[in-house]
N, C-alpha and C positions, 0 to 999 in steps of 0.2 A: 431382537434389536440390540440387546446388551452385548451379545457375542460379536455382532457386526461392528459396534463401537470399539470393542477391545481389539479386534483385528486391525482396524484402521489406526488405533493408537500404537499398536506394536510396530506397524510399518513406519511410524513417525520417528521412533527412536534411532534406527540406523541412519535415517536421513540427516538427523541433527548431528550424529557422530561424524558422518562424512563431511558435513559443513564445517564443523570444528576443525577437523583434520586438514581440510583443504586450505582454510583461512590461515591456520597456524603456519603451515609450511610455505604457502605462497607469499605471505608477508615477509618471510625471511629471505626470499629471493629478490625483493625490491631493493634496488641500489640505495645506499645511504646508511650511515651508522646512526642509530637513535641516540647514542651517547653524544655525538657531535651536535645533534639538534638540541639536546637538553643543556649541555654545558658550553657548547661552542668549540670551534676547532683549536682555540688557544687556551683551553682549560689546563690546569695543572695536572700532572700525572697522578698525584695523590687523590685528587677529586675524581678523576676518571676511574681509578682503581676502586675507590669506594662505591661509586655508582654501579660499576659492573658487578660487584659482589652483592649489592643490595637487590638488584633485579636479576641476579643469576645469569648474567650474560656470559660468564666464564664457564658455565656448564655446557656439556654436549647438547646437541639439538634434540636428541631422543630423550634425555633427562628433563629438558625444559618442557617437552611435549607431555611426558607422563605426569610431571608436576602440575602442569596447567589442566590436564584432563582430570586429575584427582581433585583439584580445586573446583572445577566446573561441576563435577558430580556432587559436590557439597554446597553448591550455590555460590562459590567464591570465584569471581571473575578477575581478581587481582586489583591492583591500584594503578592509577594513571602515572606515567613516568614524569609528568610535569607538575601537576597539582598535588600528587600523592593522595588524592581523594579516591575513595572506593569506586570502581567502575560501576558496580551495582547502583550506587548512589547517584552517579552522573546520569546513568540511563534512566533511572526512576524520575529524575528531575526533568528530563527532556521528553520522555514518552507521552505524558499527558497532552503536550502541545501537538504532537504528531497524531494522536488519536482524535483530538478535537478537529484538526484539519481534515482528516480522512472522513470522519462522520459528517462534517459540514459539506464536504465535496459530494458525498453519497446522497445527501438530502437535496443538493442542487440538481444532481443527475436525475433523481426520482421526480422532482418537481417539473423538470423540463421534459424528460423522456416519456413519462406515462401519458400525459395529455397529447403530446406531439405524436406518439406512436398510435394512440387510439384515433386521433384525427386523421392521420394518414391512412389507417385501415378503413375508416368510414368513407373517406373520399378516394379510395383506391383507384388509380388510373387517371385521376383528375389533376388539375393544376396544383391544388393544395398538396396532394401526395408527392408530386414531382418536386415541389418546393422543399418539402420536409426531407425528402431523400437527398436533394442537393445540399441542404444544410448539414445533414449527418455526414455526407461524404467530405464536406469541407472541415467539419469538426474532427473526424478521424484522421484526416491528412495533415492537420496543423499540429506540429509538435509543441510541447509545453514550453520549451526554451524560447519559442517565438511568440506564442500566445500570451505568456506571462508578461514580458516586457511591453507587448502591445497594449494589454489592458492597463498596465501601470502608466504608460504614456498617455492614454486617453483619459482615464478616470482619476488618476492621482496627480499628474503633472499638468495636463491641458485644462481639465475641468475642475481639478482640486476638490473633488467630492469625497475621496477616500484616502486614508493613510497609505503611504508608499511602502513602508516596511515595519518590521517589529510586531509585537503582540500586545503592547500596552494600551494603545489608543482605541477608542470605540470604532468599530468598523474595520479593524485591522485584519479580521478573519475573512472578509468578503473577497478581496482580490485573489489571494492564494487558493482559497477553496473553490472559487469560481473557475480559476485556471484548470484545476484538476477535474472539477465537475463537468465542464463543458465537453471535454474529450470523452468522459465516461457516458455522458448523456447521449452523445452521438451513437455510441455502440448500443446502448440500451434502447434507444428509439427504434433503430433498425430491427432489434430483436423483438420488441413489443409488437411492431407492425407485422412482421413475418409470422409470429406465433398466433396473433389474432386472426390474420387472414386464413391460417390453417384451421383454426378452431371454428371459424365462421362457416366452414363446409360441413360441420358435424350435423347429425340428424336433429339433435335437440335444439340447435340454433335455428335450423329451418322451421321447426315446429313453432318456436317463439315468433319468428317472422310471419308465419302463416296466421298467427293470432292477431296480426295487425299492429304489432309493436314497432316503434320507430327504430331505425338502425342504432341510434345512440343508446337507447334503453337495452337493446339486445346485446350490445357490446359491453356496456357497463355492468349490467345485472346478471347476464348469462355467460358471456364468453370470456370476459377479462379474468375471472377467477381461475378458470382452467388454463388460460394462457400464461398465468403468472408463475406456474411451476418451473419451467425452464428459466424464466427471468430471475427468479429468486436464486437459483443455483449460480447463475452468472454474476448476480449482484454480490453473493457471498465471496466468490473468487476475486471479484474486482475490489471488494473491500480490503481483502488481504493485500492486493497489489497497491492500493492507495496507502495503506499503513506502511508498506515497505518501500514503495517506489516514489515517494514525494521528495526525494533528495534534491532534484534540480529546482523544483518549485520553492522549497524551503530556502535554498540558497539565493534565488532571485529576489525573494521578498524578505530575506533575513529573518525567517521564521525560526524561533529557537526550539526546533524539534530534534528528533533523533537523526535525521538526515544531515542537518547542519553539524551536529556533534561528530558524526562519522567523517564528514569532509575535513573538519578541523583536525581530527586525529590522524587521518591519512597524510595530510600535509606536514604534520609534525613527526611522523613515524612513531606515533604512540600506539605500539602494538596491542597493549592490553585493552585500550579503549576501542580500537578497531575490532578486535576479536569479540569483545562484549557486545558491541553494536550489531555486528553481523549475526552473531548467534541469537540475539534478541529478535532481530528481523526474521531470521529463519524460523524461530519458535512461534512468532506471531503468525506468519504465513501458514505454517503447518497447523496451528491451532484453528485458524479461520477455515482452512480447507476441511479439517476434521468436522467442525461445526456445520459447514455447508453440506458435507456428505451425509451427516446425521439428519439434518433437516430434509434433505432430498429423499433419504431412505424412509423417513417418516411420512412424507407426502406421497411417495410412490413405493409401496412395499416390494415391488418386483426387483428393486435395486439390491435388496438385502441378500438375495440368493446368488448374486454374481460373485 
């Protein structure tokens, strides 16, 4: 088991190096001078020259890359061009909000998908099953940039039940997390239904049915645990996606997370903050994938030999 984890961990290192390299060089291809964004086009030449020297814009691109790579290896992501604050500090301030949003969205998805998937499996082929499948199809097809404003329009503006944006007021987490959770719940519901239907054909499930147990008890006590193995793997991968892909939802609801920080930095050409955010996102995704692979290998030892 330990050797399997070490192998997966070693594969993560070159991936992060590729991400750092791509982000560093691609940002330099984006039109626009960060000095103009910081000081304005009418800044004095002396101020521009000083800023260029402070942030090493006068050095060659390869020297800038090596300097940044050296800093990253030491845990130093540099400083923001605008606030002069450490990028690590800015990321640490915003990351908890993104984690909170992702975990809440995952809880929404589990609360919806598990009972809905089991109900669809119990009523397979019936009207309930068809209704659940139609709902999941609708959930998968509806993008977050449409669902988010729709939920805000209904529950925040029309009904005035929930806060529209921010993180300070009670209930602020509900709308953004529900926006992310509904799309994920549609995927998990279909997966729970399909895996349960497959497990229900196993011999031990037939034996449980032959004893006279009700379909609900057979599914909840005997089949669901076995069907949960692939669901857990997908949930782990989707948690990584939620942690890293909530940029649009955070922007819609003005949620002060890592995605909002990234968009703000991109609009200002704040290279250091963009690089720090993207590298953090890549590291989180890689870490969650590693944890998911480890859990899956623990649940199914056959994975370790691959």
